[in-house]
FILUMMI-187317 format. One record per residue (C-alpha): x, y, z; residue number from 1. Coordinates in steps of 0.02 Angstrom, whole numbers, plus 50000, padded with zeros to 5 digits. Example, Ala and Ser with C-alpha at 12.3 -4.5 7.8 and 13.67 -1.06 7.14 Angstrom:
REM residues 2
<rec><east>50615</east><north>49775</north><up>50390</up><k>1</k></rec>
<rec><east>50684</east><north>49947</north><up>50357</up><k>2</k></rec>
//
This chain:
REM residues 162
<rec><east>57228</east><north>50784</north><up>57050</up><k>1</k></rec>
<rec><east>57252</east><north>50762</north><up>56864</up><k>2</k></rec>
<rec><east>57245</east><north>50576</north><up>56891</up><k>3</k></rec>
<rec><east>57090</east><north>50585</north><up>56985</up><k>4</k></rec>
<rec><east>57006</east><north>50688</north><up>56866</up><k>5</k></rec>
<rec><east>57060</east><north>50565</north><up>56735</up><k>6</k></rec>
<rec><east>56998</east><north>50419</north><up>56851</up><k>7</k></rec>
<rec><east>56833</east><north>50500</north><up>56859</up><k>8</k></rec>
<rec><east>56810</east><north>50521</north><up>56667</up><k>9</k></rec>
<rec><east>56859</east><north>50333</north><up>56636</up><k>10</k></rec>
<rec><east>56735</east><north>50302</north><up>56778</up><k>11</k></rec>
<rec><east>56606</east><north>50397</north><up>56713</up><k>12</k></rec>
<rec><east>56632</east><north>50312</north><up>56511</up><k>13</k></rec>
<rec><east>56628</east><north>50145</north><up>56599</up><k>14</k></rec>
<rec><east>56461</east><north>50180</north><up>56696</up><k>15</k></rec>
<rec><east>56402</east><north>50243</north><up>56516</up><k>16</k></rec>
<rec><east>56438</east><north>50075</north><up>56433</up><k>17</k></rec>
<rec><east>56382</east><north>49964</north><up>56579</up><k>18</k></rec>
<rec><east>56216</east><north>50035</north><up>56583</up><k>19</k></rec>
<rec><east>56206</east><north>50065</north><up>56381</up><k>20</k></rec>
<rec><east>56212</east><north>50262</north><up>56373</up><k>21</k></rec>
<rec><east>56300</east><north>50318</north><up>56224</up><k>22</k></rec>
<rec><east>56234</east><north>50488</north><up>56235</up><k>23</k></rec>
<rec><east>56339</east><north>50544</north><up>56393</up><k>24</k></rec>
<rec><east>56326</east><north>50713</north><up>56363</up><k>25</k></rec>
<rec><east>56318</east><north>50809</north><up>56522</up><k>26</k></rec>
<rec><east>56305</east><north>50701</north><up>56673</up><k>27</k></rec>
<rec><east>56243</east><north>50515</north><up>56670</up><k>28</k></rec>
<rec><east>56221</east><north>50453</north><up>56843</up><k>29</k></rec>
<rec><east>56196</east><north>50247</north><up>56874</up><k>30</k></rec>
<rec><east>56127</east><north>50201</north><up>57028</up><k>31</k></rec>
<rec><east>56093</east><north>50031</north><up>57099</up><k>32</k></rec>
<rec><east>55912</east><north>49993</north><up>57179</up><k>33</k></rec>
<rec><east>55890</east><north>49878</north><up>57331</up><k>34</k></rec>
<rec><east>55902</east><north>49692</north><up>57259</up><k>35</k></rec>
<rec><east>55694</east><north>49644</north><up>57266</up><k>36</k></rec>
<rec><east>55598</east><north>49534</north><up>57163</up><k>37</k></rec>
<rec><east>55429</east><north>49561</north><up>57145</up><k>38</k></rec>
<rec><east>55305</east><north>49451</north><up>57084</up><k>39</k></rec>
<rec><east>55127</east><north>49524</north><up>56970</up><k>40</k></rec>
<rec><east>55021</east><north>49387</north><up>56923</up><k>41</k></rec>
<rec><east>55137</east><north>49256</north><up>56903</up><k>42</k></rec>
<rec><east>55275</east><north>49362</north><up>56821</up><k>43</k></rec>
<rec><east>55422</east><north>49407</north><up>56933</up><k>44</k></rec>
<rec><east>55504</east><north>49585</north><up>56896</up><k>45</k></rec>
<rec><east>55683</east><north>49646</north><up>56943</up><k>46</k></rec>
<rec><east>55750</east><north>49809</north><up>56929</up><k>47</k></rec>
<rec><east>55930</east><north>49790</north><up>56898</up><k>48</k></rec>
<rec><east>55977</east><north>49967</north><up>56873</up><k>49</k></rec>
<rec><east>55951</east><north>50128</north><up>56844</up><k>50</k></rec>
<rec><east>56022</east><north>50286</north><up>56768</up><k>51</k></rec>
<rec><east>55983</east><north>50474</north><up>56741</up><k>52</k></rec>
<rec><east>56036</east><north>50572</north><up>56581</up><k>53</k></rec>
<rec><east>55979</east><north>50722</north><up>56511</up><k>54</k></rec>
<rec><east>55977</east><north>50651</north><up>56320</up><k>55</k></rec>
<rec><east>55930</east><north>50502</north><up>56220</up><k>56</k></rec>
<rec><east>55977</east><north>50499</north><up>56065</up><k>57</k></rec>
<rec><east>55913</east><north>50663</north><up>55976</up><k>58</k></rec>
<rec><east>55789</east><north>50678</north><up>56126</up><k>59</k></rec>
<rec><east>55828</east><north>50799</north><up>56270</up><k>60</k></rec>
<rec><east>55732</east><north>50758</north><up>56437</up><k>61</k></rec>
<rec><east>55607</east><north>50902</north><up>56515</up><k>62</k></rec>
<rec><east>55678</east><north>50876</north><up>56675</up><k>63</k></rec>
<rec><east>55778</east><north>50716</north><up>56659</up><k>64</k></rec>
<rec><east>55769</east><north>50534</north><up>56604</up><k>65</k></rec>
<rec><east>55774</east><north>50389</north><up>56702</up><k>66</k></rec>
<rec><east>55817</east><north>50240</north><up>56608</up><k>67</k></rec>
<rec><east>55779</east><north>50100</north><up>56721</up><k>68</k></rec>
<rec><east>55831</east><north>49924</north><up>56649</up><k>69</k></rec>
<rec><east>55704</east><north>49794</north><up>56712</up><k>70</k></rec>
<rec><east>55714</east><north>49574</north><up>56713</up><k>71</k></rec>
<rec><east>55542</east><north>49510</north><up>56680</up><k>72</k></rec>
<rec><east>55533</east><north>49324</north><up>56710</up><k>73</k></rec>
<rec><east>55375</east><north>49219</north><up>56677</up><k>74</k></rec>
<rec><east>55335</east><north>49092</north><up>56803</up><k>75</k></rec>
<rec><east>55153</east><north>49046</north><up>56755</up><k>76</k></rec>
<rec><east>55086</east><north>48935</north><up>56626</up><k>77</k></rec>
<rec><east>55044</east><north>49034</north><up>56479</up><k>78</k></rec>
<rec><east>55112</east><north>49177</north><up>56366</up><k>79</k></rec>
<rec><east>55126</east><north>49328</north><up>56456</up><k>80</k></rec>
<rec><east>55145</east><north>49516</north><up>56397</up><k>81</k></rec>
<rec><east>55190</east><north>49685</north><up>56454</up><k>82</k></rec>
<rec><east>55199</east><north>49842</north><up>56385</up><k>83</k></rec>
<rec><east>55271</east><north>50010</north><up>56456</up><k>84</k></rec>
<rec><east>55105</east><north>50088</north><up>56493</up><k>85</k></rec>
<rec><east>55095</east><north>49964</north><up>56622</up><k>86</k></rec>
<rec><east>55241</east><north>50038</north><up>56713</up><k>87</k></rec>
<rec><east>55230</east><north>50190</north><up>56820</up><k>88</k></rec>
<rec><east>55361</east><north>50281</north><up>56913</up><k>89</k></rec>
<rec><east>55292</east><north>50365</north><up>57097</up><k>90</k></rec>
<rec><east>55375</east><north>50502</north><up>57202</up><k>91</k></rec>
<rec><east>55289</east><north>50561</north><up>57343</up><k>92</k></rec>
<rec><east>55111</east><north>50585</north><up>57277</up><k>93</k></rec>
<rec><east>55168</east><north>50611</north><up>57104</up><k>94</k></rec>
<rec><east>55144</east><north>50479</north><up>56963</up><k>95</k></rec>
<rec><east>55251</east><north>50478</north><up>56796</up><k>96</k></rec>
<rec><east>55200</east><north>50378</north><up>56640</up><k>97</k></rec>
<rec><east>55335</east><north>50314</north><up>56521</up><k>98</k></rec>
<rec><east>55414</east><north>50404</north><up>56396</up><k>99</k></rec>
<rec><east>55366</east><north>50427</north><up>56212</up><k>100</k></rec>
<rec><east>55403</east><north>50289</north><up>56063</up><k>101</k></rec>
<rec><east>55534</east><north>50394</north><up>56019</up><k>102</k></rec>
<rec><east>55619</east><north>50402</north><up>56185</up><k>103</k></rec>
<rec><east>55592</east><north>50215</north><up>56203</up><k>104</k></rec>
<rec><east>55672</east><north>50183</north><up>56034</up><k>105</k></rec>
<rec><east>55820</east><north>50272</north><up>56066</up><k>106</k></rec>
<rec><east>55846</east><north>50180</north><up>56217</up><k>107</k></rec>
<rec><east>55830</east><north>50010</north><up>56132</up><k>108</k></rec>
<rec><east>55970</east><north>50066</north><up>56007</up><k>109</k></rec>
<rec><east>56107</east><north>50054</north><up>56153</up><k>110</k></rec>
<rec><east>56247</east><north>49955</north><up>56177</up><k>111</k></rec>
<rec><east>56199</east><north>49811</north><up>56289</up><k>112</k></rec>
<rec><east>56067</east><north>49762</north><up>56167</up><k>113</k></rec>
<rec><east>55920</east><north>49790</north><up>56297</up><k>114</k></rec>
<rec><east>55752</east><north>49825</north><up>56187</up><k>115</k></rec>
<rec><east>55621</east><north>49922</north><up>56248</up><k>116</k></rec>
<rec><east>55490</east><north>49883</north><up>56350</up><k>117</k></rec>
<rec><east>55353</east><north>49971</north><up>56234</up><k>118</k></rec>
<rec><east>55291</east><north>49779</north><up>56224</up><k>119</k></rec>
<rec><east>55369</east><north>49624</north><up>56259</up><k>120</k></rec>
<rec><east>55296</east><north>49459</north><up>56252</up><k>121</k></rec>
<rec><east>55385</east><north>49298</north><up>56360</up><k>122</k></rec>
<rec><east>55336</east><north>49112</north><up>56354</up><k>123</k></rec>
<rec><east>55307</east><north>49019</north><up>56503</up><k>124</k></rec>
<rec><east>55479</east><north>49008</north><up>56609</up><k>125</k></rec>
<rec><east>55576</east><north>49146</north><up>56492</up><k>126</k></rec>
<rec><east>55651</east><north>49295</north><up>56529</up><k>127</k></rec>
<rec><east>55682</east><north>49464</north><up>56445</up><k>128</k></rec>
<rec><east>55778</east><north>49627</north><up>56497</up><k>129</k></rec>
<rec><east>55726</east><north>49791</north><up>56444</up><k>130</k></rec>
<rec><east>55724</east><north>49972</north><up>56471</up><k>131</k></rec>
<rec><east>55574</east><north>50084</north><up>56526</up><k>132</k></rec>
<rec><east>55619</east><north>50265</north><up>56508</up><k>133</k></rec>
<rec><east>55553</east><north>50416</north><up>56597</up><k>134</k></rec>
<rec><east>55547</east><north>50608</north><up>56573</up><k>135</k></rec>
<rec><east>55536</east><north>50656</north><up>56774</up><k>136</k></rec>
<rec><east>55564</east><north>50841</north><up>56852</up><k>137</k></rec>
<rec><east>55766</east><north>50836</north><up>56919</up><k>138</k></rec>
<rec><east>55696</east><north>50845</north><up>57091</up><k>139</k></rec>
<rec><east>55616</east><north>50666</north><up>57081</up><k>140</k></rec>
<rec><east>55758</east><north>50580</north><up>57034</up><k>141</k></rec>
<rec><east>55841</east><north>50602</north><up>57222</up><k>142</k></rec>
<rec><east>55667</east><north>50575</north><up>57297</up><k>143</k></rec>
<rec><east>55689</east><north>50442</north><up>57448</up><k>144</k></rec>
<rec><east>55529</east><north>50354</north><up>57398</up><k>145</k></rec>
<rec><east>55562</east><north>50329</north><up>57243</up><k>146</k></rec>
<rec><east>55478</east><north>50176</north><up>57171</up><k>147</k></rec>
<rec><east>55422</east><north>50074</north><up>57015</up><k>148</k></rec>
<rec><east>55248</east><north>50033</north><up>56998</up><k>149</k></rec>
<rec><east>55184</east><north>49885</north><up>56887</up><k>150</k></rec>
<rec><east>55016</east><north>49833</north><up>56824</up><k>151</k></rec>
<rec><east>54980</east><north>49654</north><up>56765</up><k>152</k></rec>
<rec><east>54825</east><north>49560</north><up>56745</up><k>153</k></rec>
<rec><east>54731</east><north>49665</north><up>56859</up><k>154</k></rec>
<rec><east>54855</east><north>49677</north><up>56985</up><k>155</k></rec>
<rec><east>54979</east><north>49814</north><up>57036</up><k>156</k></rec>
<rec><east>55142</east><north>49801</north><up>57131</up><k>157</k></rec>
<rec><east>55275</east><north>49925</north><up>57180</up><k>158</k></rec>
<rec><east>55465</east><north>49899</north><up>57187</up><k>159</k></rec>
<rec><east>55574</east><north>50025</north><up>57297</up><k>160</k></rec>
<rec><east>55726</east><north>50122</north><up>57188</up><k>161</k></rec>
<rec><east>55797</east><north>50181</north><up>57342</up><k>162</k></rec>
//
């Protein structure tokens, strides 16, 4: 029993380091979404992983934070930017906007070096990986139809997270 508890604690610690969460007070749960690349106006988006936690730095979630790690690749022939306001988390008929500046800044300082998607600019052919933070009610985390909506250049696409 002790060996299993030690193994579980090691797994939680390792998960926190892999997904870049240092504030591992309470439960941190890592998720791997379906592997899917979604093109929006010549820019490809992939949700690499997402994690749920109750704290980010000095910030405490009203429900739970979902920290999505997203890779953006510019396949167009001109510079392309994306900001956190262009991401929405969808569940059932509900829509959640990306978190506050302080929540994004806390996620940026985590190990792994992922910047925030508060605003990133990529030249043609370049890729960037960053975090986008959402504070959602706890029951939304387990929703079967959880998905990320990305809007860019007047186009919108959804990426399933389950």
